[in-house]
Legacy VTK file of the C-alpha trace (Angstrom):
# vtk DataFile Version 3.0
C-alpha trace
ASCII
DATASET POLYDATA
POINTS 154 float
54.633 -11.142 -23.724
50.936 -11.900 -24.331
49.184 -14.065 -21.754
45.862 -15.861 -22.336
44.083 -17.261 -19.266
40.864 -19.149 -18.576
39.615 -19.145 -14.986
38.932 -21.792 -13.830
41.047 -23.815 -16.221
39.037 -26.988 -15.515
35.265 -26.750 -15.016
31.910 -28.320 -15.779
30.619 -27.536 -19.275
27.618 -25.586 -17.977
29.686 -23.343 -15.688
30.896 -19.930 -16.858
34.592 -19.186 -17.126
36.482 -15.919 -17.465
38.736 -15.474 -20.479
41.390 -12.756 -20.342
44.169 -11.642 -22.626
46.916 -9.440 -21.157
50.090 -7.925 -22.521
48.711 -6.432 -25.727
49.354 -2.921 -26.975
46.614 -0.395 -26.172
43.915 -0.453 -28.901
45.562 -3.432 -30.623
43.184 -5.370 -32.891
43.325 -9.121 -32.197
41.516 -12.339 -33.050
40.574 -14.726 -30.267
39.969 -18.258 -31.533
38.619 -21.274 -29.675
38.803 -24.759 -31.154
38.540 -28.387 -30.162
38.474 -31.826 -31.719
35.555 -34.055 -30.790
35.791 -37.795 -30.121
35.637 -38.545 -33.862
38.453 -36.091 -34.619
36.144 -33.451 -36.120
37.329 -29.877 -35.569
34.958 -27.226 -34.159
35.999 -23.596 -33.887
34.845 -20.063 -33.242
36.572 -16.717 -33.466
35.930 -13.152 -32.413
37.721 -9.896 -33.175
38.493 -7.515 -30.313
40.224 -4.201 -29.781
42.329 -4.154 -26.615
41.516 -1.544 -23.991
43.896 1.187 -22.793
45.688 -1.286 -20.504
46.302 -3.730 -23.374
43.727 -6.264 -22.151
40.780 -8.100 -23.676
37.979 -9.610 -21.588
35.035 -11.008 -23.632
32.853 -10.492 -20.557
33.493 -6.732 -20.668
34.569 -5.927 -24.215
32.343 -6.315 -27.265
33.407 -8.577 -30.108
33.627 -6.502 -33.293
32.915 -9.464 -35.562
33.724 -13.077 -36.270
31.416 -15.853 -35.040
29.405 -13.303 -33.045
29.271 -9.614 -32.145
28.673 -7.870 -28.848
29.453 -8.774 -25.253
29.148 -12.538 -24.752
31.365 -13.777 -21.890
31.025 -17.412 -23.090
30.625 -16.616 -26.801
33.762 -18.458 -27.886
32.341 -21.666 -26.349
28.696 -21.149 -27.368
29.407 -20.382 -31.020
31.714 -23.321 -31.826
30.953 -24.464 -35.376
32.134 -27.594 -37.238
34.668 -27.359 -40.044
32.565 -29.968 -41.900
28.955 -29.005 -42.571
26.108 -30.818 -40.809
28.225 -32.143 -37.927
27.059 -31.759 -34.332
29.196 -31.338 -31.241
28.232 -34.344 -29.114
30.069 -35.720 -26.092
29.583 -39.507 -25.862
32.069 -40.362 -23.097
30.688 -37.859 -20.578
32.349 -39.387 -17.516
35.758 -40.446 -18.825
37.293 -37.345 -20.336
36.641 -33.630 -20.899
36.561 -31.597 -24.075
39.882 -29.779 -24.274
39.250 -26.350 -25.771
42.281 -24.517 -27.098
42.140 -20.703 -26.902
44.506 -18.733 -29.099
45.078 -15.042 -29.753
46.398 -13.707 -33.080
47.485 -10.244 -34.154
44.946 -8.506 -36.375
41.985 -10.176 -38.044
42.599 -13.840 -38.855
39.970 -15.648 -40.883
41.784 -18.875 -41.742
43.929 -21.482 -40.057
47.153 -20.571 -41.843
50.073 -21.895 -39.739
52.056 -18.777 -40.685
49.645 -16.524 -38.768
51.501 -14.914 -35.828
50.247 -16.703 -32.704
50.640 -14.294 -29.781
49.539 -16.623 -26.979
47.401 -19.620 -26.115
46.017 -21.750 -23.310
43.770 -24.771 -22.849
40.508 -25.176 -20.934
38.973 -28.470 -19.820
35.168 -28.695 -20.029
33.803 -31.679 -18.088
30.276 -33.045 -18.428
30.177 -34.998 -15.159
31.464 -33.752 -11.811
33.841 -35.719 -9.593
32.205 -38.613 -7.772
29.030 -38.633 -9.882
27.849 -42.168 -10.612
26.310 -43.040 -14.009
23.696 -45.818 -13.937
22.470 -47.131 -17.333
18.669 -47.465 -17.584
17.011 -50.170 -19.738
13.346 -50.740 -19.072
11.193 -51.970 -21.973
11.782 -49.531 -24.828
13.210 -46.854 -22.539
16.962 -46.243 -22.729
18.861 -43.650 -20.755
21.231 -42.922 -17.918
20.699 -41.828 -14.354
23.395 -39.610 -12.854
23.618 -39.857 -9.069
25.476 -37.218 -7.042
28.255 -38.377 -4.714
LINES 1 155
154 0 1 2 3 4 5 6 7 8 9 10 11 12 13 14 15 16 17 18 19 20 21 22 23 24 25 26 27 28 29 30 31 32 33 34 35 36 37 38 39 40 41 42 43 44 45 46 47 48 49 50 51 52 53 54 55 56 57 58 59 60 61 62 63 64 65 66 67 68 69 70 71 72 73 74 75 76 77 78 79 80 81 82 83 84 85 86 87 88 89 90 91 92 93 94 95 96 97 98 99 100 101 102 103 104 105 106 107 108 109 110 111 112 113 114 115 116 117 118 119 120 121 122 123 124 125 126 127 128 129 130 131 132 133 134 135 136 137 138 139 140 141 142 143 144 145 146 147 148 149 150 151 152 153
């Protein structure tokens, strides 16, 4: 059975996480895909192709992506290279304090380029990416023509 994990599962958006896939066959070629829907329902996704090591594991922090949205060793590449399905859209978080982005991580056998529901999904998990830590207070700022927000630590 293939297991996909993100550690920690819930974290601030600027904090690194560790992604691991276990339970693969040695040297198995797989596609790791990350995707999320923003607050307007727009889908953003990235993918990278990996070859499992001798123990049947993939760790993007140790193993180089062979292709996809990026190549090389990028521990956070699946998060950094998220691209919109619709051109000219930007990934923007408006409700920074109320809810996280929920990023779905999936692993597929072989090289998967599309989103065909018939593709053999081997495993998946979900990561929460928060933009405001617990207890942080958001104070709106309106002074003349200046608009903004002040974030105060707990």
